Legacy VTK file of the C-alpha trace (Angstrom):
# vtk DataFile Version 3.0
C-alpha trace
ASCII
DATASET POLYDATA
POINTS 391 float
82.984 109.843 97.799
84.772 106.966 96.989
85.550 104.046 99.475
89.289 103.149 100.104
90.728 99.753 98.952
94.225 97.974 99.503
95.497 95.459 97.196
97.724 92.917 98.306
100.401 90.759 96.009
101.442 87.666 97.459
105.055 86.832 95.905
106.017 83.163 96.983
109.374 82.945 95.937
112.542 83.040 98.181
116.043 82.074 98.001
115.879 79.813 100.977
113.178 79.177 103.382
114.004 80.235 107.267
113.950 78.018 110.093
110.896 79.423 111.861
108.645 80.514 108.652
105.208 79.207 108.026
104.288 81.659 105.428
103.281 80.089 102.151
106.586 80.173 99.995
108.725 78.344 98.009
112.486 78.263 99.043
115.364 77.383 96.915
114.902 79.367 94.307
112.958 78.730 91.029
113.322 78.809 87.050
112.868 81.944 85.378
109.811 80.056 83.282
108.228 79.248 86.295
108.256 82.859 87.535
107.393 84.345 84.033
104.272 82.151 83.941
103.342 83.214 87.677
104.010 86.749 86.567
101.435 86.284 83.672
99.145 84.752 85.774
99.119 87.744 88.340
98.692 89.941 85.290
95.266 88.282 84.295
94.169 88.093 87.620
94.696 92.005 88.450
92.745 92.565 84.930
89.626 90.381 85.391
89.621 91.568 89.313
89.785 95.339 88.768
86.371 95.630 86.906
84.648 94.882 90.497
85.997 97.464 91.891
85.044 100.749 90.088
83.941 102.883 92.586
87.165 102.282 94.744
90.371 104.419 95.489
93.352 102.186 95.851
95.415 103.860 98.710
97.636 100.785 99.503
99.426 98.369 97.598
101.121 95.749 99.601
103.631 93.028 98.111
104.615 90.565 100.463
106.055 87.106 100.587
107.968 85.059 100.419
110.728 87.558 99.148
109.371 90.072 96.420
112.638 91.513 95.893
113.906 88.312 95.035
111.178 87.982 92.104
113.253 91.359 90.579
112.528 94.849 89.933
111.236 94.369 86.222
108.511 91.698 87.549
107.419 93.787 90.413
107.305 96.781 87.992
104.960 95.135 85.645
102.813 94.110 88.312
102.365 97.763 89.875
102.060 99.421 86.378
99.024 96.851 85.750
97.536 97.992 89.072
98.087 101.300 88.072
96.459 100.868 84.891
93.578 98.633 85.674
92.601 100.177 89.169
91.724 103.847 89.989
94.958 104.898 92.338
95.227 107.476 94.602
98.260 109.709 93.460
99.616 109.753 97.535
99.209 105.678 97.374
101.466 104.010 99.819
103.246 101.382 97.935
105.117 98.873 100.151
107.611 95.942 98.873
109.296 93.519 101.349
112.937 92.430 100.673
115.739 90.734 102.429
118.837 92.604 102.570
120.858 90.520 100.258
118.200 90.565 97.236
118.355 94.375 96.833
120.950 96.327 95.573
121.620 100.024 94.443
120.259 99.757 90.663
117.254 97.591 91.929
116.035 100.319 94.674
116.368 102.920 91.707
114.581 100.991 89.361
111.747 100.542 92.392
111.339 103.898 93.548
111.242 105.329 89.836
108.460 102.804 89.018
106.400 104.464 92.297
107.029 102.106 95.298
107.724 104.256 98.125
107.976 101.951 101.265
110.519 99.241 101.887
109.909 96.571 104.477
113.377 95.107 105.451
113.733 91.704 107.108
116.837 92.413 109.433
115.591 90.172 112.110
119.080 90.586 114.506
122.263 92.609 114.024
124.632 89.261 115.240
125.627 87.314 111.883
125.700 83.949 114.280
121.964 84.681 115.285
120.856 85.302 111.299
122.886 82.121 110.032
121.104 79.870 112.728
117.696 81.145 111.898
118.340 80.379 108.021
118.551 83.884 107.434
120.412 84.277 103.999
122.173 87.855 104.661
124.603 89.301 107.072
123.943 92.659 109.045
126.328 94.424 107.184
124.121 93.961 103.949
121.265 94.985 105.860
123.204 98.371 106.410
123.859 98.541 103.019
120.460 98.063 101.942
119.201 100.565 104.123
121.670 102.995 102.778
121.179 102.563 98.838
117.319 102.815 99.960
118.162 106.711 101.121
119.919 107.195 98.065
117.207 106.050 95.876
115.017 108.129 97.261
113.039 105.969 99.736
111.870 108.078 102.780
109.692 105.467 104.350
111.782 102.315 105.886
110.607 99.617 108.067
112.749 97.323 109.922
111.702 94.032 110.788
113.032 92.693 114.046
112.339 89.114 116.242
112.780 88.813 119.787
112.666 85.281 121.905
115.330 83.360 119.627
117.277 80.721 120.438
120.172 81.654 123.340
118.850 85.297 123.285
118.976 87.250 126.903
117.403 90.499 127.628
120.827 91.930 127.327
121.344 90.559 123.815
117.990 91.976 122.663
119.061 95.433 124.270
122.013 95.399 122.055
119.829 94.629 118.812
117.678 97.596 119.500
120.458 99.885 120.142
122.473 98.765 117.088
119.410 98.941 114.814
118.269 102.619 115.797
121.349 103.799 114.747
119.996 102.840 110.868
117.171 105.484 111.633
114.264 103.806 110.583
111.006 105.262 110.239
109.020 102.236 111.356
110.008 98.925 113.363
108.124 95.886 113.398
109.368 93.888 116.792
107.718 90.236 116.479
108.211 87.577 119.241
109.556 84.438 117.869
106.634 81.590 117.342
107.578 78.313 117.050
104.921 76.734 114.444
104.345 73.291 113.463
105.781 72.340 109.920
108.563 74.672 110.123
112.089 73.235 110.267
112.629 74.795 114.041
109.584 72.857 115.395
111.466 69.828 115.346
114.251 70.931 117.788
112.592 73.698 119.342
112.660 71.695 122.603
116.574 71.979 122.443
116.653 75.517 121.105
117.428 77.378 124.638
114.466 79.932 123.712
113.763 82.322 126.330
110.700 81.368 128.829
107.717 83.593 128.767
108.710 85.973 131.304
112.024 87.006 129.554
110.223 87.440 126.435
107.709 89.461 128.427
110.610 91.918 129.681
112.160 91.929 126.096
108.601 93.010 124.914
108.220 95.844 127.285
111.721 97.050 127.028
111.144 97.621 123.380
107.777 99.631 124.225
109.476 101.817 126.417
113.099 102.179 124.218
111.235 102.983 121.220
108.971 105.523 122.728
111.985 107.266 124.270
113.540 107.560 120.578
110.280 108.802 118.896
108.581 105.735 117.978
104.953 105.514 118.884
103.573 102.243 119.117
100.059 102.036 117.531
99.856 98.330 117.293
100.929 95.161 119.467
104.036 94.866 117.485
104.371 97.944 115.273
106.094 101.253 116.140
106.427 104.259 113.863
107.827 107.706 114.063
104.975 110.314 113.439
102.968 109.965 109.947
104.692 106.539 109.204
102.130 103.973 110.307
101.724 101.509 107.776
98.367 102.151 105.773
97.765 98.988 104.607
98.166 96.973 107.440
95.885 99.736 109.435
93.335 98.231 106.727
93.564 94.859 108.258
93.176 96.064 112.132
90.835 98.614 111.353
88.151 96.888 109.039
89.357 98.254 105.800
88.631 96.457 102.487
91.409 95.034 100.379
91.824 92.462 97.965
94.497 89.971 97.171
96.362 88.233 94.590
98.472 84.976 94.479
98.285 82.085 96.434
97.426 81.934 99.669
96.296 85.657 99.713
93.312 86.763 101.628
90.719 89.425 100.715
88.138 91.379 102.437
85.940 92.878 100.026
82.169 93.769 99.441
81.200 91.611 102.562
82.790 89.063 101.886
86.024 87.270 102.739
87.679 84.934 100.539
91.319 83.304 100.391
93.293 81.941 97.736
94.541 78.055 97.976
98.052 77.837 99.168
99.441 76.175 96.204
101.301 77.577 93.228
100.387 75.316 90.642
96.274 75.820 91.933
96.384 79.087 91.662
98.030 79.152 88.039
96.073 76.849 86.624
92.965 78.240 88.047
93.919 81.847 86.575
95.175 80.171 82.972
92.335 77.796 82.901
89.275 79.390 84.419
89.259 77.082 87.347
88.660 77.686 91.011
91.452 79.190 92.864
89.791 79.922 96.310
90.197 77.828 99.507
87.472 79.300 100.990
84.694 82.192 100.476
82.307 83.298 103.088
79.887 86.476 103.908
80.298 87.717 107.216
77.612 88.106 109.558
77.122 91.628 111.623
77.794 89.708 114.919
81.165 88.002 113.532
82.139 91.600 112.182
81.411 92.960 115.692
83.574 90.116 116.948
86.343 90.800 114.537
86.065 94.541 115.745
87.037 93.507 119.009
90.023 91.085 118.061
91.438 93.654 115.599
90.868 96.990 117.077
92.350 95.847 120.515
95.523 95.211 118.481
95.918 98.892 118.282
96.367 101.906 120.227
93.551 103.458 118.815
91.365 100.716 120.510
87.298 100.518 120.779
84.802 103.316 120.792
81.413 102.930 122.372
79.407 104.807 120.281
81.017 103.587 117.150
80.548 100.118 118.172
76.588 100.375 119.144
75.800 102.145 115.632
78.030 99.751 113.622
76.775 96.420 114.924
73.460 97.452 117.170
74.831 95.536 120.343
75.117 97.062 123.637
78.603 98.458 124.663
77.992 98.460 128.272
78.732 95.170 129.092
81.967 95.331 127.320
83.097 98.847 128.970
82.474 96.956 132.518
85.040 94.656 131.334
87.634 97.099 130.234
87.088 99.082 133.367
87.921 95.471 135.127
90.994 95.253 133.043
91.733 99.038 133.487
91.967 98.410 137.176
94.488 96.141 136.909
96.617 98.349 134.740
95.856 96.411 131.478
93.908 98.731 129.902
93.064 102.699 129.835
90.494 104.896 128.052
91.479 107.862 126.342
89.583 110.553 123.920
86.360 108.094 124.166
88.326 104.913 123.472
88.965 102.098 125.461
92.419 100.079 124.301
95.033 97.927 126.093
98.302 99.200 127.676
101.570 97.534 126.861
101.198 95.041 129.583
97.595 94.434 128.365
99.260 93.398 124.803
101.100 90.812 126.541
97.534 89.164 127.442
95.576 90.292 124.527
94.512 86.860 123.616
92.987 86.229 127.472
91.396 89.690 127.496
89.553 89.551 124.237
88.479 85.979 124.728
86.716 87.611 127.764
85.393 90.410 125.963
84.175 88.101 123.317
82.316 85.831 125.801
80.343 88.890 126.975
79.666 89.806 123.578
78.470 86.514 122.642
75.860 86.867 125.797
74.273 90.188 125.049
71.434 90.990 123.172
70.965 93.321 120.169
69.591 96.851 120.952
66.308 98.345 119.780
65.943 101.066 117.438
66.021 103.439 120.085
69.516 102.336 121.350
70.730 101.783 125.100
LINES 1 392
391 0 1 2 3 4 5 6 7 8 9 10 11 12 13 14 15 16 17 18 19 20 21 22 23 24 25 26 27 28 29 30 31 32 33 34 35 36 37 38 39 40 41 42 43 44 45 46 47 48 49 50 51 52 53 54 55 56 57 58 59 60 61 62 63 64 65 66 67 68 69 70 71 72 73 74 75 76 77 78 79 80 81 82 83 84 85 86 87 88 89 90 91 92 93 94 95 96 97 98 99 100 101 102 103 104 105 106 107 108 109 110 111 112 113 114 115 116 117 118 119 120 121 122 123 124 125 126 127 128 129 130 131 132 133 134 135 136 137 138 139 140 141 142 143 144 145 146 147 148 149 150 151 152 153 154 155 156 157 158 159 160 161 162 163 164 165 166 167 168 169 170 171 172 173 174 175 176 177 178 179 180 181 182 183 184 185 186 187 188 189 190 191 192 193 194 195 196 197 198 199 200 201 202 203 204 205 206 207 208 209 210 211 212 213 214 215 216 217 218 219 220 221 222 223 224 225 226 227 228 229 230 231 232 233 234 235 236 237 238 239 240 241 242 243 244 245 246 247 248 249 250 251 252 253 254 255 256 257 258 259 260 261 262 263 264 265 266 267 268 269 270 271 272 273 274 275 276 277 278 279 280 281 282 283 284 285 286 287 288 289 290 291 292 293 294 295 296 297 298 299 300 301 302 303 304 305 306 307 308 309 310 311 312 313 314 315 316 317 318 319 320 321 322 323 324 325 326 327 328 329 330 331 332 333 334 335 336 337 338 339 340 341 342 343 344 345 346 347 348 349 350 351 352 353 354 355 356 357 358 359 360 361 362 363 364 365 366 367 368 369 370 371 372 373 374 375 376 377 378 379 380 381 382 383 384 385 386 387 388 389 390
């Protein structure tokens, strides 16, 4: 049976940088010459790398950024065609591109759908234009509505919308209004992210005067979203992600469930053949490395089994799938008993639950996930490997 593989392509170009963004991207637009050089580098890199995965079936491709839609439909089509040509690609492959509302029109969407893209992740964030402007977003909510309408007309049956809560001057009531308004667009998937103020972003320089909601208010916003989206038929399958039945993002689930993936482009990460590696967050380093045969990686390491066990806890407990004792012991040869005692402790506080043999966090538990996972990792660190006889 073929192993499955995800492919990630980073497009580091944006019309402008948002106030809160700390992803590697280049705002202000870039010359066609630079974009053409980057397109050529990506194609060369894909050709060189595909030969390392002859026994893999690519079942998800994800174009992230930056703003892939700003790169243009023709460039995205060429990259996808190269992936299809060089890799063994599943006929039912999930192919996602991220987009901003102002950078897609009817023609662009028809081109992408015809080329094989079948999922769009649209950065909406909020329904109030004054809020979007304050965040540095280059679009209006009306443009988001048109983007969804045009995507449906182009044949996209899997549309995800990104929203943010915990924004400057945002109250719980305003967040409720945002959700009610956006649900009218009938998305298939919603990602709801709490605003994080990261060092190095414009927002970081003035966040103390930005009138951000306090932690309790953000928690109320989060729990309201979980309850509301469940009532509208969106199951929570990860801390920040909700989907209609069958619409969970296949690519992102690879990250959270320990699947293998290969990334292309500056800052792109990979977890493949037992190694984790990351490309340097520099477009020039990437271009010189690919065209000149130089080093493009900023890090590369082989992951030890106990570290993989820690990743299993950290990533699976982000999901509603959670952790399973038999799977944990068979994969990592570590005892689950001590972790189960920890989960029972959290269950007594309403932060965790065991269903169908798997332990997962509740919505209230997700709010404290960093603390809970940290405690479990400490327990794991003290555990001794199992003998071959098991427990």
